[in-house]
C-alpha positions in Angstrom: 2.7 -65.6 -35.7 2.2 -67.1 -32.4 -1.2 -66.9 -30.5 -1.7 -65.0 -27.4 0.1 -65.9 -24.2 -3.0 -66.4 -22.2 -6.4 -67.6 -23.5 -9.8 -67.5 -21.5 -9.8 -71.2 -21.7 -6.5 -71.7 -20.2 -6.9 -70.0 -16.5 -3.5 -68.7 -15.3 -2.6 -70.6 -12.1 0.4 -70.9 -10.1 1.3 -73.9 -7.6 2.5 -73.5 -4.1 6.1 -73.8 -5.0 5.8 -71.0 -7.5 3.9 -68.5 -5.0 6.6 -69.3 -2.4 9.2 -68.1 -4.5 7.5 -65.1 -5.8 6.1 -64.0 -2.5 9.1 -62.1 -1.1 9.6 -60.1 -4.3 5.6 -59.2 -4.0 6.1 -58.0 -0.9 9.3 -55.8 -1.5 7.6 -54.3 -4.6 4.5 -53.5 -2.4 6.8 -51.7 0.5 8.6 -49.9 -2.3 5.4 -48.6 -3.6 4.3 -47.4 -0.3 7.5 -45.6 0.5 7.7 -42.0 -0.1 9.5 -40.7 -3.1 13.1 -39.6 -2.2 14.3 -36.2 -3.1 17.8 -36.5 -4.4 18.1 -32.6 -4.5 20.2 -30.7 -6.9 22.8 -28.1 -6.4 21.3 -24.3 -5.7 23.1 -22.6 -8.4 21.8 -19.2 -9.6 19.2 -18.4 -10.2 17.3 -21.0 -7.7 18.1 -19.3 -4.5 16.2 -16.1 -5.5 13.3 -18.2 -7.2 9.9 -19.1 -5.5 6.6 -20.6 -6.1 3.8 -18.1 -6.3 0.1 -19.3 -6.1 -2.4 -16.4 -7.1 -6.5 -16.6 -6.9 -8.3 -19.1 -9.1 -5.8 -21.7 -9.1 -3.5 -19.7 -11.0 0.4 -20.8 -10.4 3.7 -19.5 -11.4 7.0 -18.7 -10.3 8.7 -15.5 -8.9 12.0 -14.0 -7.9 13.1 -11.6 -5.2 14.0 -8.3 -6.2 13.9 -6.0 -3.1 14.8 -7.9 0.2 14.3 -4.8 2.3 10.8 -4.5 1.2 10.2 -8.0 0.7 9.3 -7.4 -3.3 9.0 -10.2 -5.6 8.7 -9.6 -9.6 6.2 -12.1 -11.1 4.1 -12.7 -14.3 0.8 -10.4 -14.1 -1.3 -13.2 -15.0 -0.6 -15.3 -11.9 -2.5 -12.7 -9.8 -5.1 -11.8 -12.5 -3.5 -8.5 -13.6 -4.8 -6.5 -10.6 -3.4 -4.4 -7.9 -4.4 -5.5 -4.3 -4.9 -9.3 -5.2 -4.0 -11.8 -2.8 -1.3 -14.4 -3.3 0.6 -17.3 -1.6 4.3 -18.0 -1.6 6.3 -21.1 -1.3 9.9 -20.8 -0.8 13.0 -22.8 -2.2 14.2 -25.5 0.7 17.7 -26.3 0.8 18.9 -29.4 3.0 22.4 -30.6 3.2 23.7 -28.1 0.6 21.1 -29.4 -1.9 17.9 -27.5 -3.4 14.8 -29.9 -3.0 12.8 -30.2 -6.2 9.9 -32.7 -5.5 6.6 -31.0 -6.3 4.7 -33.0 -3.4 7.3 -31.8 -0.9 6.6 -28.0 -1.9 2.7 -28.9 -1.8 2.9 -29.5 2.0 5.2 -26.4 2.7 3.7 -23.4 4.8 2.4 -20.7 2.5 3.6 -16.9 3.1 0.9 -14.5 2.6 1.6 -11.7 -0.2 -0.4 -9.0 -1.8 0.0 -7.5 -5.0 1.5 -3.7 -5.0 1.6 -3.2 -8.6 0.1 -4.9 -11.5 1.2 -4.1 -15.4 -0.9 -6.7 -17.6 0.3 -4.7 -20.6 3.9 -5.9 -20.3 2.7 -9.1 -18.0 4.6 -8.0 -14.9 3.4 -7.6 -11.5 5.2 -6.9 -8.2 4.1 -8.5 -4.7 5.0 -7.9 -1.2 5.7 -10.8 0.8 4.6 -10.9 4.9 8.1 -12.3 5.6 11.3 -13.7 4.1 13.4 -16.7 5.3 17.0 -16.1 5.9 19.4 -16.8 2.9 17.0 -16.3 0.2 19.1 -14.3 -2.4 18.0 -10.9 -4.2 18.5 -10.6 -8.0 19.8 -7.3 -9.5 18.7 -6.1 -12.8 21.2 -6.2 -15.5 21.7 -2.7 -17.0 22.1 -4.0 -20.7 20.7 -6.9 -22.8 23.2 -9.7 -23.3 24.1 -10.1 -26.9 23.0 -12.8 -29.4 24.5 -16.3 -28.6 25.4 -15.1 -25.1 25.0 -17.7 -22.3 22.2 -17.5 -19.6 20.5 -19.4 -17.2 17.1 -20.0 -15.8 14.9 -22.4 -13.7 11.8 -24.1 -15.1 9.1 -26.1 -14.3 9.4 -29.2 -16.3 5.9 -30.2 -16.2 6.4 -33.5 -14.6 4.4 -34.8 -11.6 7.4 -35.3 -9.5 9.6 -32.1 -10.2 8.8 -28.8 -9.6 11.7 -26.9 -10.7 14.8 -27.4 -12.6 18.2 -25.3 -13.7 18.5 -24.6 -17.5 21.3 -23.4 -19.4 20.4 -21.6 -22.7 21.9 -18.9 -25.2 20.3 -15.9 -26.4 18.7 -15.9 -29.9 17.4 -12.4 -30.2 15.5 -9.6 -28.9 12.5 -7.4 -30.2 9.1 -6.0 -29.4 6.6 -8.8 -29.2 2.8 -8.5 -29.0 0.6 -11.3 -27.7 -3.0 -11.7 -27.5 -3.5 -15.4 -26.9 -4.0 -15.0 -23.1 -7.0 -13.1 -23.3 -5.4 -9.4 -23.1 -2.9 -7.5 -25.2 0.5 -8.0 -24.0 3.0 -5.7 -25.7 6.7 -5.7 -24.3 10.1 -5.9 -25.2 11.4 -9.5 -25.0 14.4 -11.7 -25.3 14.1 -15.3 -27.0 16.1 -18.0 -25.4 17.1 -21.3 -27.0 14.7 -23.2 -24.5 11.7 -25.4 -25.8 8.4 -23.3 -25.2 7.2 -26.6 -23.5 8.6 -25.1 -20.2 6.9 -21.6 -20.7 3.5 -22.0 -19.0 4.8 -23.5 -15.9 7.6 -21.2 -15.5 6.0 -18.1 -15.9 7.8 -15.6 -13.7 11.1 -17.1 -13.4 14.0 -15.2 -13.8 16.7 -15.3 -16.8 20.2 -14.5 -15.7 23.2 -13.7 -17.5 26.8 -14.8 -16.6 27.2 -12.1 -14.0 24.0 -13.4 -12.1 21.9 -10.4 -13.0 18.2 -10.6 -14.5 17.9 -10.1 -17.9 14.4 -11.5 -18.5 11.4 -12.8 -17.0 9.7 -15.8 -18.5 6.1 -14.9 -19.7 3.7 -17.7 -20.4 3.0 -16.0 -23.9 6.0 -18.1 -24.9 4.0 -21.3 -24.9 2.4 -20.0 -28.3 5.9 -19.8 -29.9 8.6 -22.1 -30.6 11.1 -20.9 -28.0 10.9 -19.3 -24.4 10.4 -15.6 -24.3 11.8 -13.4 -21.5 10.3 -9.9 -20.8 13.3 -7.7 -20.7 14.8 -6.7 -17.6 14.0 -2.9 -18.6 10.4 -3.8 -18.2 11.0 -5.2 -15.0 12.6 -2.2 -13.9 9.6 -0.1 -14.9 7.4 -2.4 -12.8 9.5 -2.1 -9.8 9.3 1.6 -9.9 5.4 1.5 -10.3 5.6 -0.8 -7.1 7.9 1.8 -5.2 5.5 4.7 -6.4 2.5 3.0 -4.7 4.3 2.6 -1.6 5.4 6.0 -1.8 1.9 7.3 -2.2 1.0 5.0 0.9 3.6 6.7 3.1 2.5 10.1 1.9 -1.1 9.4 2.9 0.4 8.3 6.3 2.1 11.6 6.4 5.5 9.9 6.7 7.3 11.8 4.4 10.8 10.2 5.2 9.7 6.8 4.4 8.3 8.6 1.0 11.8 9.7 0.5 13.1 6.0 0.7 10.9 5.1 -2.0 11.5 8.2 -4.0 15.3 7.4 -3.9 14.8 3.7 -4.8 12.9 4.9 -7.9 15.8 7.2 -9.0 18.3 4.5 -8.2 16.5 2.3 -10.8 15.9 5.1 -13.3 17.9 8.3 -12.5 16.7 10.2 -15.4 13.0 9.8 -14.5 11.5 13.2 -14.4 8.4 12.1 -12.2 10.6 10.5 -9.9 12.6 13.7 -9.5 9.3 15.4 -8.9 8.0 13.3 -6.3 11.3 13.6 -4.4 11.0 17.1 -4.6 7.5 16.8 -3.1 8.5 14.9 -0.3 11.4 17.1 0.5 8.9 20.1 0.3 6.8 18.4 3.4 10.0 18.0 5.1 10.4 21.6 4.8 13.7 21.5 3.0 12.4 23.9 0.2 15.9 24.5 -1.4 16.4 20.8 -1.9 12.8 20.5 -3.3 13.3 23.5 -5.8 16.5 21.7 -6.9 14.6 18.4 -7.5 11.8 20.4 -9.4 14.1 22.0 -11.6 16.0 18.6 -12.3 12.6 17.2 -13.4 11.9 20.2 -15.6 15.3 19.9 -17.1 14.6 16.2 -18.1 10.7 17.2 -19.1 10.1 20.6 -19.7 6.4 20.0 -20.4 6.0 18.5 -16.9 3.3 20.8 -15.6 3.1 19.3 -12.1 6.8 20.3 -11.5 6.2 23.7 -12.7 3.3 24.0 -10.0 5.0 22.5 -7.4 8.4 24.4 -7.8 5.9 27.6 -7.8 4.5 26.6 -4.5 8.0 26.1 -3.1 8.6 29.6 -4.2 5.5 30.7 -2.7 6.5 29.2 0.7 9.6 30.8 0.6 8.5 34.3 0.1 6.2 33.9 2.8 8.8 33.1 5.2 10.6 36.3 4.6 10.2 39.9 5.5 10.1 41.0 1.8 9.1 38.1 -0.5 8.2 39.7 -3.7 11.1 38.2 -6.1 10.0 34.6 -4.9 6.4 35.5 -5.2 7.2 36.8 -8.8 8.8 33.3 -9.4 5.8 31.6 -8.2 3.6 33.3 -10.7 6.0 32.6 -13.5 6.0 28.6 -12.8 2.4 28.7 -12.2 1.6 30.8 -15.4 4.1 28.2 -17.1 2.1 25.2 -15.6 -1.3 26.7 -17.0 0.3 27.2 -20.4 0.8 23.4 -20.6 -2.2 22.6 -19.2 -4.9 25.5 -19.3 -7.5 23.6 -17.2 -5.0 23.1 -14.3 -7.0 24.4 -11.1 -4.0 23.7 -8.7 -1.8 25.9 -10.6 -4.3 28.7 -10.9 -5.0 28.4 -6.9 -1.4 28.8 -6.2 -1.1 31.7 -8.9 -3.9 33.3 -7.1 -2.3 33.4 -3.7 0.8 35.0 -5.2 -1.1 37.7 -6.6 -2.7 38.2 -3.4 0.9 38.4 -1.8 2.0 40.8 -4.7 -1.0 42.9 -4.0 -2.2 42.4 -7.7 -6.2 42.0 -6.8 -7.4 42.1 -10.2 -5.3 39.4 -11.3 -6.1 37.3 -8.3 -9.7 37.9 -8.5 -9.4 36.7 -12.4 -7.8 33.4 -11.3 -10.4 33.0 -8.7 -13.3 33.3 -11.3 -11.5 30.8 -13.6 -11.1 28.3 -10.4 -15.0 28.8 -9.7 -15.9 28.2 -13.3 -13.9 25.0 -13.5 -15.0 23.6 -10.4 -18.7 24.2 -11.4 -18.0 22.6 -14.7 -16.8 19.7 -12.3 -13.5 19.7 -14.4 -10.5 18.1 -12.8 -7.3 18.5 -14.4 -5.2 15.2 -15.1 -2.3 17.1 -13.6 -4.0 18.1 -10.4 
């Protein structure tokens, strides 16, 4: 074996002629090292146009995708915003120049950040919905798939490859299977239906919140950081994302109700039912908005549909009873409608015997029917429940 190339007793020295030959190369090397790295870009194939970088509190970072352009709603992983409603976040959008999507991490770290706020967070399913203050032109909106792709079906996603230079890259894969998974490695219990795709789990942590789409360009899954503890990348199913969006619309509807903007509340009720047509609570909420708009006939139809879907929904019985009471008050002889109000409120009380609001509405109906003893009895029950500081869960 040969000795070392350089020994301490043999100092490394170059003559002038050697330096003269090496100097141009060293200058070029120095200039090249100072020049900013170029971004060759990639074709902005789906799901890239819908994907964005999301930065939450405490240096949390993940991805997200646009689910509702009109209301500027973005679905992300709940852990990115700490799993809490009302949390602030910042968003950086994809940049496309000359038909190519820029991918360099250092480029995006210098881009303007758009403020966002968490509308709805569901840590149990590791999903959250944030509302972005503004959106650039051209960003795509992803639709949610109605059904899961079968095993071996092709899917596409975008991942953070985990390098210092590249922020995101498209990946193709196939569906390995689907199941209900329970994770506890993130410090909180996550239980959700997931699909497993044929990508190495090394991509999971930095790609949390990224969309997984089918051949039709529809969302079938949302990458979860829990995948980092598995051999493959896992995606929370689109059905769970649909529920998270419904949760966000309900929060926005509640805000509209608080502002007494019942037409805007109707918009969010309609969006819930567009995602979940058989959602009993959604029909009840739409009925409430219609009631405040004095469209009582339409409201009663919604309450009735809610009860068809869920005969145990005491809130819908109470609300329909209230609508009958109002209709009866508007007529010269509303006895038949007041009796319907009594029937519905009684049914609500049968389901929830401590439902204060149902007793109050039935008390009003009894007074209209001149049934003073029954009205007085309901009033006594209300007073006793209030005295006990009882508040019905269905109030």
